[in-house]
C-alpha positions as CSV (number, residue, x, y, z in Angstrom):
1,X,65.1,98.5,206.3
2,X,61.9,100.3,205.4
3,X,61.3,102.3,202.3
4,X,58.2,104.6,202.1
5,X,56.7,105.7,199.1
6,X,54.5,108.5,198.7
7,X,51.5,107.7,196.3
8,X,51.5,110.3,193.7
9,X,47.9,111.1,192.1
10,X,47.9,111.7,188.6
11,X,46.0,113.8,186.4
12,X,45.0,111.5,183.0
13,X,45.3,115.2,181.2
14,X,48.7,116.2,182.8
15,X,50.2,112.4,181.7
16,X,48.7,113.0,177.8
17,X,50.5,116.4,177.9
18,X,53.6,114.2,178.2
19,X,52.9,111.4,175.4
20,X,53.6,112.6,171.7
21,X,51.3,113.3,169.0
22,X,50.5,110.7,166.7
23,X,52.0,112.3,163.4
24,X,50.4,109.8,161.0
25,X,49.6,111.5,157.6
26,X,51.9,114.5,158.1
27,X,55.1,115.1,156.4
28,X,58.0,113.8,158.7
29,X,60.4,116.4,157.2
30,X,58.1,119.4,157.2
31,X,57.3,118.7,161.0
32,X,61.1,118.3,161.7
33,X,62.1,121.9,162.4
34,X,65.4,120.5,164.1
35,X,66.4,119.1,161.0
36,X,65.4,121.7,158.9
37,X,67.8,124.1,161.2
38,X,70.6,121.5,161.3
39,X,70.5,121.3,157.3
40,X,70.8,125.0,157.0
41,X,73.9,124.9,159.7
42,X,75.4,121.9,158.1
43,X,74.7,121.6,154.4
44,X,76.0,124.0,151.8
45,X,73.2,125.9,150.2
46,X,73.1,124.4,146.7
47,X,73.4,121.2,148.1
48,X,70.6,121.6,150.3
49,X,68.2,123.0,148.1
50,X,69.2,120.5,145.7
51,X,68.3,117.6,148.1
52,X,65.2,119.3,150.1
53,X,62.3,117.9,147.4
54,X,64.2,114.3,148.0
55,X,64.0,114.9,151.8
56,X,60.3,116.3,150.9
57,X,59.4,113.1,149.2
58,X,61.0,111.3,151.8
59,X,59.6,112.5,154.8
60,X,56.1,112.1,152.8
61,X,56.5,108.7,152.5
62,X,57.7,108.3,155.9
63,X,54.3,109.9,157.5
64,X,52.1,107.8,155.5
65,X,53.2,104.6,153.3
66,X,56.4,103.8,155.9
67,X,54.4,104.7,159.1
68,X,51.5,102.1,158.0
69,X,53.7,98.9,157.1
70,X,55.8,100.0,160.1
71,X,52.6,99.8,162.3
72,X,51.7,96.7,160.4
73,X,54.8,94.8,160.4
74,X,55.1,95.5,164.4
75,X,51.9,93.5,164.5
76,X,53.4,90.4,162.6
77,X,56.7,89.7,163.9
78,X,59.2,87.7,162.0
79,X,58.6,83.9,162.3
80,X,61.9,81.6,162.7
81,X,61.1,78.0,160.6
82,X,64.0,76.5,162.4
83,X,62.8,72.5,161.1
84,X,60.9,71.3,158.2
85,X,58.1,68.8,158.8
86,X,60.5,66.1,158.8
87,X,62.8,67.8,161.3
88,X,65.6,68.5,159.5
89,X,67.4,72.0,160.1
90,X,66.1,74.7,157.7
91,X,66.9,77.7,159.8
92,X,64.9,80.1,158.0
93,X,63.1,83.6,159.0
94,X,59.8,84.7,157.3
95,X,59.2,88.3,157.0
96,X,55.6,89.9,156.9
97,X,56.0,91.5,153.3
98,X,55.3,94.8,155.1
99,X,59.0,94.4,156.0
100,X,60.4,93.5,152.6
101,X,58.7,97.2,151.4
102,X,60.1,98.8,154.0
103,X,63.6,97.7,153.4
104,X,63.0,98.6,149.8
105,X,62.3,102.1,150.8
106,X,65.5,101.9,152.9
107,X,67.8,100.5,150.2
């Protein structure tokens, strides 16, 4: 059985149209119109007005510090320490400090 594949030529400019822009430095809450629209639909007005400053602050953190920490953590994955220098079982995981900072924000 033979499969014929047509070679497709792509213009790099066309491909870049399908890649999401880098949002670093932006407030993720402000740029997410879909989320804000859903809040208007599903959240009572008084609760939404109370929560919006908190969402706005979290959006600011997400677009700046949290984004920096996640990029840093992606470069330095967790390290499993299965044994110590003498071969005894230790089984602990060393996380980069950026992971811990992200945990502090999440929890």
